[in-house]
C-alpha positions in Angstrom: 86.2 20.7 -142.1 83.1 22.9 -142.4 80.3 22.2 -140.0 77.7 21.6 -142.6 79.9 19.2 -144.5 80.5 17.0 -141.4 76.7 16.9 -140.8 76.2 15.5 -144.3 78.7 12.6 -144.0 76.6 9.8 -142.7 73.8 10.1 -145.3 75.6 11.5 -148.2 78.4 8.9 -148.7 75.8 6.1 -149.2 73.9 8.2 -151.8 77.1 9.2 -153.7 78.4 5.6 -153.8 75.2 3.9 -155.1 74.9 3.0 -158.8 73.6 0.2 -160.9 75.3 -3.2 -160.7 75.1 -6.1 -163.1 75.2 -9.8 -162.2 73.4 -13.1 -162.9 73.3 -16.4 -161.1 73.9 -18.6 -164.1 74.2 -18.6 -167.9 70.5 -19.4 -168.4 69.5 -16.4 -166.4 71.9 -14.3 -168.4 70.5 -15.4 -171.7 66.9 -14.8 -170.5 67.9 -11.3 -169.4 69.5 -10.6 -172.7 66.5 -11.7 -174.6 64.2 -9.5 -172.5 66.5 -6.6 -172.8 66.5 -7.0 -176.6 62.7 -6.8 -176.6 62.5 -3.5 -174.7 61.4 -0.5 -176.9 64.8 0.8 -177.8 64.9 3.9 -179.9 67.9 3.5 -182.3 70.0 6.4 -183.6 70.5 8.6 -185.4 67.4 10.3 -183.9 66.2 12.8 -181.3 65.2 11.2 -178.1 63.4 12.4 -175.0 65.2 12.1 -171.7 62.4 11.8 -169.2 59.8 14.6 -169.6 62.1 17.6 -169.1 65.0 17.2 -171.6 66.1 15.6 -174.9 69.3 14.6 -176.7 70.6 13.4 -180.1 71.0 9.6 -180.2 74.1 8.9 -182.3 74.3 6.2 -184.9 74.8 2.7 -183.5 73.5 3.7 -180.1 70.1 3.5 -178.6 67.8 5.2 -176.0 65.4 3.4 -173.7 62.5 5.7 -172.6 61.5 6.5 -169.1 58.6 4.1 -169.2 61.0 1.1 -169.6 64.2 2.3 -168.0 63.2 0.8 -164.6 62.7 -2.6 -166.3 66.2 -2.5 -167.7 67.6 -1.9 -164.3 65.5 -4.7 -162.8 66.7 -7.1 -165.5 70.2 -6.3 -164.4 69.5 -7.1 -160.8 68.8 -3.6 -159.5 65.8 -1.9 -158.0 63.4 -0.8 -160.7 63.9 3.0 -160.1 61.0 5.1 -161.6 61.8 7.9 -164.0 64.9 6.3 -165.4 66.1 6.8 -169.0 68.9 4.6 -170.4 71.4 5.5 -173.1 73.4 2.5 -174.4 76.6 2.5 -176.4 78.7 -0.3 -177.7 80.6 -0.9 -174.4 78.8 1.2 -171.8 75.5 2.6 -170.8 74.4 5.7 -168.9 71.5 6.0 -166.4 69.6 9.3 -166.5 67.4 10.5 -163.6 65.9 13.9 -163.0 66.0 15.2 -159.4 63.5 18.0 -158.7 65.7 19.7 -156.1 64.9 23.2 -157.1 67.3 25.7 -158.7 70.9 25.0 -157.5 73.1 28.1 -157.2 76.4 27.6 -159.0 78.5 30.3 -157.4 80.3 28.0 -154.9 84.0 27.1 -155.3 84.7 23.4 -155.0 87.4 22.2 -152.6 88.4 18.7 -153.8 90.5 17.9 -150.8 87.8 18.8 -148.4 85.2 16.8 -150.3 87.4 13.7 -150.4 88.0 14.0 -146.6 84.3 14.1 -146.1 83.7 11.1 -148.3 86.4 9.0 -146.6 85.1 9.9 -143.1 81.5 9.1 -144.1 82.6 5.8 -145.7 83.3 4.4 -142.2 79.7 5.0 -141.1 78.3 3.6 -144.4 80.3 0.4 -143.9 78.9 0.0 -140.4 75.5 -0.2 -142.0 76.6 -2.5 -144.7 78.3 -4.8 -142.3 75.0 -5.2 -140.3 73.4 -6.4 -143.5 76.1 -8.7 -144.6 77.2 -6.6 -147.6 80.8 -6.1 -148.8 82.7 -3.2 -147.3 83.4 -0.3 -149.7 86.4 2.0 -149.4 87.1 5.3 -151.1 90.6 5.5 -152.5 90.6 9.0 -154.0 89.5 10.9 -157.0 89.6 9.4 -160.5 88.5 12.8 -161.7 88.3 15.8 -159.2 85.0 17.5 -159.0 84.8 20.3 -161.6 82.0 22.5 -162.9 81.6 24.1 -166.3 79.7 27.3 -165.8 78.9 27.5 -169.5 77.3 24.1 -170.0 76.1 24.0 -166.3 77.6 20.6 -166.0 79.2 19.2 -162.8 81.1 16.0 -162.9 83.4 13.9 -160.8 84.8 10.4 -160.6 85.6 8.4 -157.4 88.0 5.5 -157.1 86.8 2.7 -154.9 87.5 -0.8 -153.9 85.4 -3.6 -152.3 86.4 -5.9 -149.5 85.4 -8.9 -151.6 87.2 -8.1 -154.8 90.6 -6.8 -156.0 89.1 -5.2 -159.1 89.4 -1.4 -159.4 86.2 0.5 -159.3 85.3 3.9 -160.7 82.0 5.6 -159.9 81.6 8.4 -162.5 78.8 10.9 -162.1 77.6 14.0 -164.0 75.0 16.5 -163.0 73.3 18.8 -165.5 71.7 21.8 -163.9 68.2 23.0 -164.9 65.7 25.5 -163.7 63.8 23.2 -161.3 66.5 20.6 -160.5 69.3 18.5 -162.0 69.7 15.6 -164.3 71.9 12.9 -162.8 73.9 10.9 -165.3 75.8 7.8 -164.0 78.2 6.0 -166.4 78.5 2.2 -166.2 81.7 1.2 -167.9 84.8 -1.0 -167.7 87.9 0.6 -166.0 89.9 -0.4 -169.1 87.8 1.8 -171.4 86.5 4.4 -168.9 88.5 7.4 -170.2 87.4 6.8 -173.8 83.8 6.2 -172.7 83.8 9.4 -170.6 84.9 11.3 -173.7 82.3 9.7 -175.8 79.5 10.4 -173.4 80.7 14.0 -173.0 80.4 14.4 -176.7 76.9 13.1 -176.7 75.9 15.3 -173.8 76.7 18.4 -175.9 73.4 17.7 -177.6 71.6 17.4 -174.2 69.2 20.2 -173.7 66.4 20.9 -171.3 63.0 21.7 -172.8 61.8 25.2 -173.1 60.8 26.5 -169.7 63.2 24.1 -167.9 66.6 25.6 -168.8 68.9 27.0 -166.1 68.9 30.4 -167.7 65.0 30.6 -167.5 65.0 30.9 -163.7 62.5 33.4 -162.5 62.0 35.1 -159.2 59.7 33.0 -157.0 61.1 29.6 -158.3 62.1 27.2 -155.6 65.8 27.4 -154.8 67.6 24.3 -153.4 68.9 24.5 -149.8 72.4 23.4 -150.9 75.0 24.0 -153.6 77.5 22.2 -155.7 79.6 20.7 -152.9 76.6 19.1 -151.3 75.5 17.8 -154.7 78.8 15.9 -154.9 78.3 14.5 -151.5 74.9 13.1 -152.3 72.6 16.0 -153.2 69.3 15.0 -151.5 71.2 13.9 -148.5 71.6 17.6 -147.6 67.8 18.0 -147.3 67.6 14.7 -145.4 70.1 15.8 -142.8 68.1 19.0 -142.2 64.9 17.2 -142.0 66.2 14.7 -139.4 65.6 11.5 -141.3 69.2 10.8 -142.5 69.4 7.5 -140.5 66.5 6.1 -142.4 68.0 7.2 -145.7 71.3 5.6 -144.9 69.8 2.4 -143.9 67.6 2.2 -147.0 70.5 2.9 -149.3 72.8 0.4 -147.6 70.2 -2.3 -147.6 68.4 -1.8 -150.9 70.9 -0.6 -153.4 73.8 -2.4 -154.9 77.1 -0.6 -155.3 79.0 -0.1 -158.4 81.6 -2.5 -157.0 81.1 -5.3 -159.6 79.3 -3.2 -162.2 82.3 -2.3 -164.3 83.6 -5.9 -164.5 80.3 -7.7 -164.7 79.1 -5.2 -167.4 81.8 -6.3 -169.9 81.6 -10.0 -168.9 77.8 -10.3 -169.0 76.3 -7.7 -171.3 79.1 -6.3 -173.3 78.6 -8.6 -176.2 74.9 -8.2 -176.0 75.0 -4.4 -176.2 77.5 -4.6 -179.1 75.1 -6.9 -180.9 72.1 -4.8 -180.1 73.4 -1.3 -180.6 76.7 -1.7 -182.5 75.2 -3.0 -185.7 71.9 -4.1 -187.0 69.1 -3.7 -184.5 68.0 -6.9 -182.9 64.7 -8.4 -184.0 
């Protein structure tokens, strides 16, 4: 294993495994959350929508976009930390979480080694679980690739899917992530879906992302001499992205502890999404917009 990759393990595995989770204590809380979600300022398709302040995409018919100003509230209503700068795209059976990471220009001339990256993830999982155990959180285990990391040089899109399982559930887990490269950073897209419909949902999201475009001045092709260049490439982005800078800066332990303690894993997201909000999203975005 390459030396730089081993150094990234402890911090990066926590970052790469974190994603929104859904879950409510009882039916009343669920209904209250649904009502508040319906009242958020959804922009219904077909329309052009802003993704944060640096990009845009076409919102298809029977889907809806929640602007950056309210995306954090959506996550909070679903039991997650209200992450700033979050845009939500909701379909009938899934939603996608968009966040822009101002990492600098990421060079895309690196060849991805899926076997080496998986080895790094599994090794790092051991250390991540040590942190989770200290905080009474379920252990997470990486089982392999659902989709191997691959990069499209034309669309500047990196994507991968990781198969996981949790110590407190037998349900299969897939954490699917896409990164869209821009001039000053990358747009992270995390898909929250059911394992039963994951493949179809990925294809649907890919089709929508064909309309994704960075604003003028923010496109990857508009890089200019003097622009900030990220200190890592595609492989490190798969392993956690910002964790690479954290390792170099010497504060990776704090990052790992924060992620293990504060973020919920995708462990129950796929299952709880369908059970708790699937009907609500179909009602909201699959037909007539909710009042």
